[in-house]
NUBA-569945 format. One record per residue (C-alpha): residue in one letter; residue number from 1; x negated, y negated, z negated. Coordinates in steps of 0.02 Angstrom, whole numbers. Layout:
<pts>
+----+-----+--------+--------+--------+
! aa !   i !     px !     py !     pz !
+----+-----+--------+--------+--------+
!  A ! NUM !      X !      Y !      Z !
...
+----+-----+--------+--------+--------+
</pts>
This chain:
<pts>
+----+-----+--------+--------+--------+
! aa !   i !     px !     py !     pz !
+----+-----+--------+--------+--------+
!  X !   1 !   -400 !  -2070 !    189 !
!  X !   2 !   -355 !  -1875 !    167 !
!  X !   3 !   -429 !  -1762 !     68 !
!  X !   4 !   -449 !  -1593 !    171 !
!  X !   5 !   -448 !  -1429 !     75 !
!  X !   6 !   -549 !  -1279 !    182 !
!  X !   7 !   -478 !  -1120 !    119 !
!  X !   8 !   -546 !   -960 !    147 !
!  X !   9 !   -497 !   -768 !    120 !
!  X !  10 !   -649 !   -659 !     36 !
!  X !  11 !   -553 !   -529 !    130 !
!  X !  12 !   -594 !   -581 !    311 !
!  X !  13 !   -790 !   -575 !    367 !
!  X !  14 !   -864 !   -749 !    315 !
!  X !  15 !   -900 !   -880 !    479 !
!  X !  16 !   -742 !   -825 !    555 !
!  X !  17 !   -647 !   -978 !    541 !
!  X !  18 !   -497 !  -1053 !    639 !
!  X !  19 !   -516 !  -1199 !    756 !
!  X !  20 !   -429 !  -1306 !    642 !
!  X !  21 !   -556 !  -1276 !    489 !
!  X !  22 !   -705 !  -1306 !    595 !
!  X !  23 !   -637 !  -1459 !    660 !
!  X !  24 !   -597 !  -1514 !    486 !
!  X !  25 !   -779 !  -1457 !    437 !
!  X !  26 !   -846 !  -1585 !    558 !
!  X !  27 !   -710 !  -1745 !    499 !
!  X !  28 !   -812 !  -1803 !    355 !
!  X !  29 !   -933 !  -1751 !    213 !
!  X !  30 !   -911 !  -1567 !    151 !
!  X !  31 !   -935 !  -1527 !    -29 !
!  X !  32 !   -908 !  -1355 !   -127 !
!  X !  33 !   -929 !  -1317 !   -299 !
!  X !  34 !  -1005 !  -1149 !   -289 !
!  X !  35 !  -1184 !  -1137 !   -229 !
!  X !  36 !  -1158 !   -954 !   -172 !
!  X !  37 !   -995 !   -985 !    -76 !
!  X !  38 !  -1008 !   -851 !     60 !
!  X !  39 !   -986 !   -970 !    211 !
!  X !  40 !  -1132 !  -1075 !    156 !
!  X !  41 !  -1257 !   -987 !    287 !
!  X !  42 !  -1137 !   -973 !    433 !
!  X !  43 !  -1103 !  -1166 !    413 !
!  X !  44 !  -1283 !  -1203 !    417 !
!  X !  45 !  -1307 !  -1109 !    563 !
!  X !  46 !  -1169 !  -1207 !    639 !
!  X !  47 !  -1268 !  -1378 !    592 !
!  X !  48 !  -1118 !  -1397 !    447 !
!  X !  49 !  -1214 !  -1479 !    309 !
!  X !  50 !  -1110 !  -1441 !    129 !
!  X !  51 !  -1167 !  -1523 !    -18 !
!  X !  52 !  -1147 !  -1423 !   -186 !
!  X !  53 !  -1073 !  -1540 !   -327 !
!  X !  54 !  -1015 !  -1521 !   -500 !
!  X !  55 !   -831 !  -1494 !   -473 !
!  X !  56 !   -736 !  -1668 !   -548 !
!  X !  57 !   -570 !  -1681 !   -493 !
!  X !  58 !   -550 !  -1868 !   -549 !
!  X !  59 !   -713 !  -1895 !   -448 !
!  X !  60 !   -659 !  -1799 !   -297 !
!  X !  61 !   -481 !  -1881 !   -293 !
!  X !  62 !   -555 !  -2058 !   -308 !
!  X !  63 !   -687 !  -2027 !   -167 !
!  X !  64 !   -538 !  -1966 !    -61 !
!  X !  65 !   -481 !  -2137 !    -65 !
!  X !  66 !   -604 !  -2218 !     26 !
!  X !  67 !   -663 !  -2082 !    150 !
!  X !  68 !   -620 !  -1912 !    220 !
!  X !  69 !   -687 !  -1793 !    114 !
!  X !  70 !   -690 !  -1613 !    161 !
!  X !  71 !   -681 !  -1487 !     -3 !
!  X !  72 !   -747 !  -1307 !     37 !
!  X !  73 !   -631 !  -1189 !    -85 !
!  X !  74 !   -655 !  -1033 !   -173 !
!  X !  75 !   -559 !   -955 !   -302 !
!  X !  76 !   -529 !  -1126 !   -388 !
!  X !  77 !   -340 !  -1143 !   -402 !
!  X !  78 !   -351 !  -1234 !   -568 !
!  X !  79 !   -473 !  -1349 !   -509 !
!  X !  80 !   -366 !  -1401 !   -360 !
!  X !  81 !   -209 !  -1423 !   -462 !
!  X !  82 !   -325 !  -1537 !   -580 !
!  X !  83 !   -370 !  -1638 !   -427 !
!  X !  84 !   -187 !  -1649 !   -369 !
!  X !  85 !   -149 !  -1734 !   -550 !
!  X !  86 !   -294 !  -1832 !   -523 !
!  X !  87 !   -227 !  -1915 !   -360 !
!  X !  88 !    -59 !  -1927 !   -421 !
!  X !  89 !   -135 !  -2031 !   -568 !
!  X !  90 !   -210 !  -2161 !   -438 !
!  X !  91 !   -128 !  -2330 !   -379 !
!  X !  92 !   -149 !  -2265 !   -192 !
!  X !  93 !   -172 !  -2081 !   -203 !
!  X !  94 !   -265 !  -1990 !    -60 !
!  X !  95 !   -167 !  -1883 !     61 !
!  X !  96 !   -211 !  -1707 !     22 !
!  X !  97 !   -207 !  -1570 !    170 !
!  X !  98 !   -240 !  -1385 !    159 !
!  X !  99 !   -320 !  -1330 !    301 !
!  X ! 100 !   -319 !  -1111 !    311 !
!  X ! 101 !   -485 !  -1076 !    378 !
!  X ! 102 !   -459 !   -886 !    349 !
!  X ! 103 !   -300 !   -795 !    283 !
!  X ! 104 !   -241 !   -636 !    235 !
!  X ! 105 !   -132 !   -509 !    360 !
!  X ! 106 !    -15 !   -402 !    288 !
!  X ! 107 !   -104 !   -254 !    181 !
!  X ! 108 !   -269 !   -359 !    165 !
!  X ! 109 !   -272 !   -298 !    -18 !
!  X ! 110 !   -310 !   -127 !     13 !
!  X ! 111 !   -469 !   -206 !     45 !
!  X ! 112 !   -489 !   -246 !   -130 !
!  X ! 113 !   -430 !    -82 !   -187 !
!  X ! 114 !   -562 !     10 !    -72 !
!  X ! 115 !   -687 !    -96 !   -145 !
!  X ! 116 !   -654 !    -75 !   -315 !
!  X ! 117 !   -630 !     98 !   -287 !
!  X ! 118 !   -809 !    108 !   -214 !
!  X ! 119 !   -874 !     24 !   -368 !
!  X ! 120 !   -806 !    150 !   -495 !
!  X ! 121 !   -863 !    295 !   -397 !
!  X ! 122 !  -1042 !    226 !   -414 !
!  X ! 123 !  -1041 !    156 !   -584 !
!  X ! 124 !   -908 !    253 !   -689 !
!  X ! 125 !   -974 !    407 !   -750 !
!  X ! 126 !   -797 !    489 !   -764 !
!  X ! 127 !   -737 !    436 !   -591 !
!  X ! 128 !   -896 !    490 !   -514 !
!  X ! 129 !   -873 !    646 !   -597 !
!  X ! 130 !   -706 !    689 !   -520 !
!  X ! 131 !   -667 !    814 !   -361 !
!  X ! 132 !   -519 !    850 !   -266 !
!  X ! 133 !   -470 !    981 !   -379 !
!  X ! 134 !   -481 !    885 !   -547 !
!  X ! 135 !   -376 !    752 !   -461 !
!  X ! 136 !   -238 !    862 !   -430 !
!  X ! 137 !   -140 !    844 !   -608 !
!  X ! 138 !   -151 !    659 !   -585 !
!  X ! 139 !    -83 !    666 !   -403 !
!  X ! 140 !     64 !    770 !   -459 !
!  X ! 141 !     80 !    657 !   -624 !
!  X ! 142 !     85 !    484 !   -525 !
!  X ! 143 !    209 !    556 !   -407 !
!  X ! 144 !    329 !    610 !   -539 !
!  X ! 145 !    333 !    448 !   -628 !
!  X ! 146 !    366 !    347 !   -451 !
!  X ! 147 !    514 !    475 !   -426 !
!  X ! 148 !    580 !    457 !   -604 !
!  X ! 149 !    570 !    258 !   -575 !
!  X ! 150 !    674 !    265 !   -437 !
!  X ! 151 !    803 !    390 !   -505 !
!  X ! 152 !    813 !    280 !   -657 !
!  X ! 153 !    841 !    124 !   -525 !
!  X ! 154 !    692 !     36 !   -621 !
!  X ! 155 !    628 !    -54 !   -477 !
!  X ! 156 !    516 !   -174 !   -564 !
!  X ! 157 !    410 !    -27 !   -623 !
!  X ! 158 !    419 !     52 !   -459 !
!  X ! 159 !    282 !    -86 !   -406 !
!  X ! 160 !    154 !      2 !   -524 !
!  X ! 161 !    193 !    167 !   -509 !
!  X ! 162 !    179 !    145 !   -331 !
!  X ! 163 !      3 !     62 !   -358 !
!  X ! 164 !    -46 !    211 !   -465 !
!  X ! 165 !      4 !    330 !   -337 !
!  X ! 166 !    -89 !    235 !   -201 !
!  X ! 167 !   -249 !    246 !   -320 !
!  X ! 168 !   -255 !    433 !   -296 !
!  X ! 169 !   -243 !    424 !    -91 !
!  X ! 170 !   -385 !    299 !   -117 !
!  X ! 171 !   -467 !    406 !   -249 !
!  X ! 172 !   -469 !    567 !   -144 !
!  X ! 173 !   -517 !    482 !     37 !
!  X ! 174 !   -677 !    386 !    -62 !
!  X ! 175 !   -713 !    588 !   -139 !
!  X ! 176 !   -708 !    662 !     14 !
!  X ! 177 !   -874 !    675 !    123 !
!  X ! 178 !   -813 !    704 !    285 !
!  X ! 179 !   -680 !    559 !    307 !
!  X ! 180 !   -639 !    381 !    218 !
!  X ! 181 !   -493 !    286 !    203 !
!  X ! 182 !   -502 !    206 !    366 !
!  X ! 183 !   -493 !    376 !    452 !
!  X ! 184 !   -332 !    426 !    325 !
!  X ! 185 !   -271 !    258 !    386 !
!  X ! 186 !   -312 !    306 !    578 !
!  X ! 187 !   -243 !    465 !    564 !
!  X ! 188 !    -66 !    430 !    495 !
!  X ! 189 !    -46 !    269 !    604 !
!  X ! 190 !    -67 !    386 !    767 !
!  X ! 191 !     51 !    503 !    705 !
!  X ! 192 !    183 !    376 !    667 !
!  X ! 193 !    157 !    298 !    829 !
!  X ! 194 !    156 !    477 !    919 !
!  X ! 195 !    323 !    511 !    836 !
!  X ! 196 !    430 !    355 !    870 !
!  X ! 197 !    408 !    333 !   1056 !
!  X ! 198 !    574 !    234 !   1050 !
!  X ! 199 !    479 !    107 !    961 !
!  X ! 200 !    306 !    101 !   1036 !
!  X ! 201 !    338 !    191 !   1199 !
!  X ! 202 !    485 !    199 !   1336 !
!  X ! 203 !    590 !    335 !   1255 !
!  X ! 204 !    785 !    261 !   1207 !
!  X ! 205 !    854 !    324 !   1047 !
!  X ! 206 !   1028 !    240 !   1009 !
!  X ! 207 !   1062 !    323 !    837 !
!  X ! 208 !    964 !    419 !    684 !
!  X ! 209 !   1016 !    576 !    749 !
!  X ! 210 !    925 !    539 !    910 !
!  X ! 211 !    776 !    490 !    819 !
!  X ! 212 !    778 !    644 !    711 !
!  X ! 213 !    795 !    750 !    880 !
!  X ! 214 !    644 !    670 !    959 !
!  X ! 215 !    538 !    675 !    800 !
!  X ! 216 !    582 !    868 !    785 !
!  X ! 217 !    528 !    898 !    965 !
!  X ! 218 !    354 !    805 !    951 !
!  X ! 219 !    335 !    904 !    791 !
!  X ! 220 !    364 !   1070 !    887 !
!  X ! 221 !    233 !   1019 !   1009 !
!  X ! 222 !    109 !    981 !    903 !
!  X ! 223 !    120 !   1133 !    806 !
!  X ! 224 !    113 !   1229 !    959 !
!  X ! 225 !    -44 !   1117 !   1015 !
!  X ! 226 !   -128 !   1176 !    857 !
!  X ! 227 !    -68 !   1352 !    869 !
!  X ! 228 !     58 !   1361 !    754 !
!  X ! 229 !    208 !   1464 !    798 !
!  X ! 230 !    323 !   1460 !    646 !
!  X ! 231 !    433 !   1305 !    611 !
!  X ! 232 !    404 !   1348 !    431 !
!  X ! 233 !    210 !   1313 !    461 !
!  X ! 234 !    155 !   1164 !    364 !
!  X ! 235 !    292 !   1182 !    226 !
!  X ! 236 !    204 !   1162 !     72 !
!  X ! 237 !    246 !   1327 !    -34 !
!  X ! 238 !    162 !   1232 !   -216 !
!  X ! 239 !    320 !   1099 !   -212 !
!  X ! 240 !    469 !   1139 !   -350 !
!  X ! 241 !    577 !   1294 !   -292 !
!  X ! 242 !    726 !   1217 !   -279 !
!  X ! 243 !    644 !   1081 !   -144 !
!  X ! 244 !    553 !   1222 !    -78 !
!  X ! 245 !    699 !   1323 !    -26 !
!  X ! 246 !    806 !   1167 !     36 !
!  X ! 247 !    652 !   1122 !    155 !
!  X ! 248 !    636 !   1306 !    213 !
!  X ! 249 !    820 !   1315 !    235 !
!  X ! 250 !    815 !   1156 !    345 !
!  X ! 251 !    669 !   1191 !    434 !
!  X ! 252 !    737 !   1364 !    483 !
!  X ! 253 !    928 !   1297 !    522 !
!  X ! 254 !    826 !   1184 !    654 !
!  X ! 255 !    748 !   1316 !    727 !
!  X ! 256 !    912 !   1411 !    749 !
!  X ! 257 !    879 !   1553 !    642 !
!  X ! 258 !   1034 !   1649 !    587 !
!  X ! 259 !   1120 !   1627 !    440 !
!  X ! 260 !   1125 !   1804 !    387 !
!  X ! 261 !    933 !   1775 !    354 !
!  X ! 262 !    972 !   1676 !    200 !
!  X ! 263 !   1099 !   1816 !    124 !
!  X ! 264 !   1054 !   1930 !    -25 !
!  X ! 265 !    870 !   1843 !    -38 !
!  X ! 266 !    789 !   1903 !   -203 !
!  X ! 267 !    869 !   1987 !   -347 !
!  X ! 268 !    960 !   1930 !   -495 !
!  X ! 269 !    928 !   1765 !   -554 !
!  X ! 270 !    819 !   1725 !   -409 !
!  X ! 271 !    974 !   1777 !   -291 !
!  X ! 272 !   1087 !   1670 !   -376 !
!  X ! 273 !    973 !   1512 !   -368 !
!  X ! 274 !    931 !   1537 !   -208 !
!  X ! 275 !   1117 !   1550 !   -159 !
!  X ! 276 !   1162 !   1393 !   -259 !
!  X ! 277 !   1020 !   1300 !   -149 !
!  X ! 278 !   1080 !   1346 !      3 !
!  X ! 279 !   1255 !   1294 !    -50 !
!  X ! 280 !   1205 !   1145 !   -102 !
!  X ! 281 !   1118 !   1119 !     71 !
!  X ! 282 !   1258 !   1166 !    160 !
!  X ! 283 !   1358 !   1025 !     74 !
!  X ! 284 !   1232 !    892 !     96 !
!  X ! 285 !   1167 !    883 !    -64 !
!  X ! 286 !    989 !    892 !   -142 !
!  X ! 287 !    987 !   1040 !   -268 !
!  X ! 288 !    819 !    970 !   -338 !
!  X ! 289 !    906 !    803 !   -383 !
!  X ! 290 !   1055 !    873 !   -449 !
!  X ! 291 !    978 !    978 !   -552 !
!  X ! 292 !    871 !    840 !   -612 !
!  X ! 293 !   1015 !    741 !   -655 !
!  X ! 294 !   1112 !    874 !   -745 !
!  X ! 295 !    930 !    903 !   -847 !
!  X ! 296 !    936 !    702 !   -889 !
!  X ! 297 !   1113 !    719 !   -950 !
!  X ! 298 !   1054 !    856 !  -1057 !
!  X ! 299 !    908 !    766 !  -1132 !
!  X ! 300 !   1027 !    612 !  -1180 !
!  X ! 301 !   1142 !    722 !  -1258 !
!  X ! 302 !   1021 !    813 !  -1373 !
!  X ! 303 !    931 !    640 !  -1411 !
!  X ! 304 !   1117 !    566 !  -1464 !
!  X ! 305 !   1133 !    737 !  -1578 !
!  X ! 306 !    963 !    705 !  -1660 !
!  X ! 307 !    999 !    524 !  -1686 !
!  X ! 308 !   1173 !    582 !  -1776 !
!  X ! 309 !   1086 !    689 !  -1893 !
+----+-----+--------+--------+--------+
</pts>
């Protein structure tokens, strides 16, 4: 006889179970070790009786030898491993079948993050006291830490740093009064679908250059719809100066601005830096990344000098 283990996800509303799970739940006595299992009220409403028992791996395995038994699981991975070990120790071990009652879709863990952030905002004095303005330094710091792990090629650390950066997005969405995380996600999904008609529509794009051309055309139409007339509208002026210069030059070039406009900009060192950024852009280089690489080399040399003293 089999032991049927029905698993469910806490990120899916209770009661929304697969057809196979409902069939399994009616195939034999249903047991669970959690009297507060979120599925219990919905199973009772559907006429499925569930017996709450003290989890006993050996007893559950032995019982499944004689009859079909259904175990309504929750977050009890250690217990299920114990059941498997107990079953293997029997002369005639029962067949153990796992039936997903509900399961996570990609991105489901975002629900956990939103729930944790909701609780922190409610119960933690520090989190409760934050504003968009007070969080700005952390947003910048986490973004730079992501950048540093990428530049160092430390991809195992990138996972953690991306999580820290994602927290800032969720934090700002929770602090906001006029929108929430769902609105943020809805906005970016709409933008991505709108700007990729070659994926979500009937437009054809055979190369990355065609994709970029479509993207810029759509962005220009969006700016016009918002009443923005300049190709430079939306460029964040608070970013580092080298990357700011490069972005302004790219936007201006796409708009067909004459090259003469970039000549003799600023005075003294400012002019020299602007010209260097322009030369890097013309060469297809990222001036910000180039200077950061040089700065890292200088840092390493200083550290070597310090250690040799």
